[in-house]
NUVO-651374 format. One line per field, with one value per residue: residue in one letter; z, x, y of N, C-alpha, C in turn; residue number from 1. Coordinates in steps of 0.001 Angstrom, whole numbers, plus 524288, in hexadecimal, padded with zeros to 5 digits. Atoms other than C-alpha are relative to their C-alpha. Layout:
<recs>
kolvo A, ...;
n_c3 Z, ...;
n_c1 X, ...;
n_c2 Y, ...;
ca_c3 Z, ...;
ca_c1 X, ...;
ca_c2 Y, ...;
c_c3 Z, ...;
c_c1 X, ...;
c_c2 Y, ...;
kolnu NUM, ...;
</recs>
This chain:
<recs>
kolvo M, P, V, G, S, K, P, D, G, A, S, P, Y, G, A, V, D, M, A, G, N, V, S, E, W, V, E, D, D, V, H, S, S, Y, T, N, A, P, S, D, G, S, A, W, I, N, E, P, R, S, G, S, R, T, R, R, G, G, D, K, Y, A, D, A, S, E, L, V, A, T, R, R, S, G, A, Y, T, G, Y, T, G, K, T, G, F, R, C, C, R, S, P;
n_c3 80006, 7FFEC, 7FAD9, 7FE45, 802CA, 7FC28, 7FBDD, 7FB98, 7FC6F, 7FD7A, 7FA53, 7FDD9, 8010A, 80584, 8029E, 8038E, 80242, 7FBED, 7FFEE, 804D0, 80423, 7FD9E, 7FA5C, 7FF3A, 7FBAE, 7FBF1, 7FD27, 7FB7D, 8001A, 7FF50, 7FAB1, 80044, 7FDD9, 7FEB5, 7FA92, 7FF57, 80458, 7FE92, 7FFB0, 80259, 805B0, 8029F, 8020A, 7FC11, 80233, 7FC7A, 7FFF4, 8055E, 803D2, 801EC, 805BA, 801EF, 7FF28, 8006E, 804B1, 7FF33, 80481, 802F2, 80587, 803BC, 7FFA1, 7FAFA, 7FF86, 7FEFB, 7FA71, 7FEC8, 8029B, 7FC73, 7FEC5, 7FAC8, 7FFEA, 7FF0A, 80110, 7FFC9, 80437, 7FFA6, 802CB, 80588, 802FB, 804C7, 80219, 800FC, 7FB7B, 800C9, 7FB38, 7FDB0, 7FDE3, 7FCBA, 7FD43, 7FB02, 80073;
n_c1 80355, 7FD0B, 7FF42, 80406, 804ED, 803D6, 7FFC1, 80366, 7FCF4, 7FBFD, 7FFD9, 80195, 7FBB3, 7FF8E, 7FCCC, 802E4, 7FD42, 7FD04, 80077, 801A9, 7FC22, 7FB8F, 7FF8A, 7FBF6, 7FC5A, 7FFAC, 7FAFD, 80050, 7FEBA, 804A8, 8016C, 804D6, 80449, 7FE52, 7FE35, 7FB08, 7FEDC, 7FF86, 80515, 7FF65, 8008C, 7FAF8, 7FF5A, 7FEB8, 7FB47, 7FD06, 7FA49, 7FED0, 80425, 80104, 7FFEF, 80565, 80282, 805B4, 80270, 80575, 8036A, 7FFF5, 7FEAB, 80401, 80107, 80254, 805AB, 802C7, 7FFC9, 7FAC1, 7FF3E, 800D2, 7FB01, 7FE39, 7FE0B, 7FA51, 7FD78, 7FA49, 7FD00, 7FA63, 7FE91, 7FEA2, 804CD, 80078, 80557, 802D3, 7FF6B, 7FDFE, 7FEC2, 803E0, 7FD1B, 8031B, 7FCE3, 80228, 801E0;
n_c2 7FB6F, 7FB38, 7FD9F, 7FC97, 800EE, 801C6, 7FC1A, 80181, 80313, 7FCC4, 7FFFF, 7FAED, 7FC63, 7FF16, 803E0, 80362, 8045D, 80272, 805AD, 80285, 80019, 8026B, 7FF11, 7FC11, 80098, 7FBC8, 80045, 80399, 8057E, 80343, 801A9, 80304, 7FCF1, 7FA99, 7FFC2, 7FD48, 7FC95, 7FA7A, 7FD48, 7FABC, 80056, 80117, 80559, 80405, 80251, 80374, 7FF7A, 7FE8D, 80082, 8054A, 80042, 7FF4C, 7FAF8, 8000C, 7FDE4, 7FE70, 80040, 804D7, 7FF42, 80169, 805A7, 800CE, 800D7, 7FB1A, 7FED6, 7FDF2, 7FAEE, 7FB97, 7FD7A, 8016F, 8056F, 800A5, 804FB, 7FF67, 80277, 7FF1F, 7FB45, 80136, 8014A, 7FCC6, 80062, 7FB18, 7FCAE, 7FABE, 7FD4E, 7FC8C, 7FB80, 7FC88, 7FC08, 7FE28, 7FA83;
ca_c3 80000, 7FD96, 80995, 81136, 80951, 815C6, 81DA2, 825FA, 82C46, 83131, 83F57, 848AA, 845B8, 83714, 8341F, 8288C, 8222E, 82EDC, 82BC7, 82021, 8177F, 81FB7, 82E44, 83438, 83C60, 84920, 8524F, 85D17, 85F9F, 86009, 86D08, 86FE8, 87786, 87BF0, 889E3, 88DE3, 8815D, 881F1, 885FD, 87F3D, 87137, 86EA8, 86731, 86F47, 86C76, 872ED, 87713, 8703B, 8641E, 85FBA, 8519A, 8509F, 84F13, 84F95, 84362, 84339, 83A39, 83003, 82252, 81606, 8192E, 826BE, 82ABC, 82BC1, 83A90, 83A51, 83250, 83D9F, 84123, 84F22, 84B7C, 850D8, 84BC0, 84C31, 841F8, 84173, 83CDB, 83035, 82C4E, 81E56, 81CAE, 81ABC, 8252A, 824E7, 82F5A, 83883, 83B18, 845A0, 84D1A, 85A8F, 85C12;
ca_c1 7FFFE, 804BF, 80A25, 7FF74, 7F454, 7ED66, 7EBC2, 7E0D4, 7EB43, 7F361, 7F78F, 7F31C, 80076, 7FE8D, 80769, 802D8, 80676, 80AE8, 806A9, 805A1, 81133, 81D0F, 81F10, 827FF, 8345C, 83470, 83FF8, 83B19, 84111, 83749, 83057, 8254B, 81D4A, 81DAB, 821AD, 82CDE, 82BF2, 83048, 824E9, 82A32, 82800, 8365C, 83AFB, 83C55, 84A36, 8514E, 85F5B, 865AF, 85D40, 85697, 85673, 847B8, 84024, 831BB, 8299E, 81C3E, 810B7, 80EDD, 81427, 80CCB, 80DA4, 8077B, 7F9FA, 7EF97, 7F003, 7FE6A, 7FC66, 7FC6C, 80717, 807AC, 80B39, 818AC, 8215C, 82FCD, 839E0, 8487A, 84F65, 853A1, 84568, 84333, 8348E, 82A3D, 82F2C, 83157, 83371, 82A3E, 82F88, 82ABC, 82F42, 82D43, 82549;
ca_c2 7FFFA, 80DCD, 814ED, 81BC9, 81590, 810E1, 81D7F, 8178B, 80F0C, 81A84, 81A7F, 82541, 82B63, 82B2D, 81FA2, 817AF, 80ADE, 80495, 7F6AC, 7EDB1, 7F0D0, 7EDCB, 7EBA7, 7F5BF, 7F430, 7FBF5, 7FE30, 7F50B, 7E7C7, 7DC79, 7DA00, 7D097, 7DAA1, 7E8CA, 7E52F, 7EE3B, 7F634, 80475, 80D16, 81960, 8146E, 81201, 80600, 7F992, 7F542, 7E9E0, 7EAD3, 7E433, 7E56D, 7D919, 7D46C, 7D6B0, 7E329, 7E673, 7E881, 7EF22, 7EDB2, 7E334, 7E167, 7DE28, 7CF87, 7D11C, 7CC39, 7D6EE, 7D5F9, 7D9C5, 7E61E, 7EFA0, 7F952, 7F47B, 7E66A, 7E27A, 7D7CD, 7D522, 7D1C6, 7D052, 7DC69, 7D594, 7D311, 7D7EC, 7D5B0, 7E01E, 7E974, 7F80E, 80259, 80985, 81708, 82009, 82BF4, 83165, 83DE9;
c_c3 80002, 805AB, 8011F, 7FD8A, 803A2, 80492, 804BD, 80408, 802DD, 805ED, 8020D, 7FF28, 7FA43, 7FD08, 7FCCC, 7FE33, 803E0, 80026, 7FA6E, 7FB91, 801E8, 8060B, 800BF, 804AA, 803A3, 8030E, 80435, 7FEEB, 800EE, 805C2, 7FFA0, 8024E, 80119, 805AC, 80033, 7FB5A, 801F3, 7FFFD, 7FD6F, 7FA07, 7FD1B, 7FE0F, 8044F, 7FDBE, 8042E, 7FFCF, 8019C, 7FC48, 7FE61, 7F9F7, 7FDA5, 80124, 7FF43, 7FAC2, 80166, 7FB05, 7FD4F, 7FA46, 7FC76, 80018, 8051C, 7FF79, 80137, 805A4, 801B1, 7FD92, 8034C, 8019C, 8052F, 8004B, 800AE, 7FE5C, 80027, 7FB48, 800FB, 7FC8E, 7FA64, 7FCB0, 7FB64, 7FD8D, 7FF2C, 804DC, 7FE87, 8053B, 801CB, 8029C, 80335, 80283, 804D5, 7FF27, 801F1;
c_c1 80370, 80068, 7FB8F, 7FAAA, 7FBC3, 7FFDD, 7FC79, 802E2, 80439, 7FF92, 7FE1A, 80441, 800EF, 80369, 7FCAA, 80370, 80361, 7FF7E, 7FE9D, 803D5, 804FA, 7FF56, 804B9, 80394, 7FF59, 804E5, 7FFFF, 80224, 7FAEE, 7FF69, 7FA9C, 7FB56, 8021A, 801D9, 80587, 801A5, 800C9, 7FAA7, 80022, 7FF9B, 80510, 8004C, 801C8, 8047F, 802CB, 805AA, 80235, 7FB77, 7FF3B, 8002A, 7FAA3, 7FE05, 7FA16, 7FE59, 7FA52, 7FD06, 80063, 8015F, 7FBB9, 7FEC5, 7FD36, 7FA19, 7FD6A, 80061, 80535, 800FB, 7FE55, 8054C, 80222, 80213, 805FD, 801AA, 805CE, 8025F, 805B7, 8017B, 8019B, 7FB5C, 7FF64, 7FAA4, 7FDB7, 80008, 80266, 8017B, 7FB67, 802EB, 7FC3F, 8038F, 7FD46, 7FE1B, 803EE;
c_c2 804E0, 80232, 803D3, 7FF0A, 7FE21, 803D1, 7FE9C, 7FCB1, 80305, 7FFA8, 8053C, 80440, 80134, 7FC38, 7FC83, 7FB84, 7FCFD, 7FA0E, 7FE17, 7FFEF, 7FD27, 80074, 8039C, 7FE9A, 80494, 7FEEB, 7FBC4, 7FA92, 7FCEE, 7FE86, 7FD60, 802DD, 80594, 8007C, 80255, 8036D, 80595, 802AB, 8057A, 7FFED, 7FEF7, 7FA4D, 7FC66, 7FCC6, 7FCC3, 80159, 7FAB5, 7FF42, 7FA72, 8001B, 80091, 80549, 7FF69, 80251, 8012C, 7FF7D, 7FAC0, 80114, 7FE08, 7FA29, 7FE99, 7FEAC, 80536, 80199, 80269, 80555, 804AB, 80220, 7FE6A, 7FA6D, 7FFF3, 7FA92, 800D2, 7FD5A, 80123, 80484, 7FF24, 7FEB1, 803A9, 7FFC5, 8054E, 80368, 80527, 8026B, 80348, 80473, 80378, 80407, 80191, 80573, 803E8;
kolnu 1, 2, 3, 4, 5, 6, 7, 8, 9, 10, 11, 12, 13, 14, 15, 16, 17, 18, 19, 20, 21, 22, 23, 24, 25, 26, 27, 28, 29, 30, 31, 32, 33, 34, 35, 36, 37, 38, 39, 40, 41, 42, 43, 44, 45, 46, 47, 48, 49, 50, 51, 52, 53, 54, 55, 56, 57, 58, 59, 60, 61, 62, 63, 64, 65, 66, 67, 68, 69, 70, 71, 72, 73, 74, 75, 76, 77, 78, 79, 80, 81, 82, 83, 84, 85, 86, 87, 88, 89, 90, 91;
</recs>
């Protein structure tokens, strides 16, 4: 689909196209739950870094139930499937 062609799916912040094309890498290492996650919104990074990172959303091969921006999954950093980047900035 062309970029921005589904404006009804925009987030409250105006972000569009967050699910269905590629899943996105985020900075966080993979964790099985949010227990002990940072409460300030910063990335949750292990020391030392693990070989897996978190991906959000679902790619074009995902089931319909996985096509949400909040979906979390993990992959090794060498994964070359349908994955892009999710960029954000602090206010």
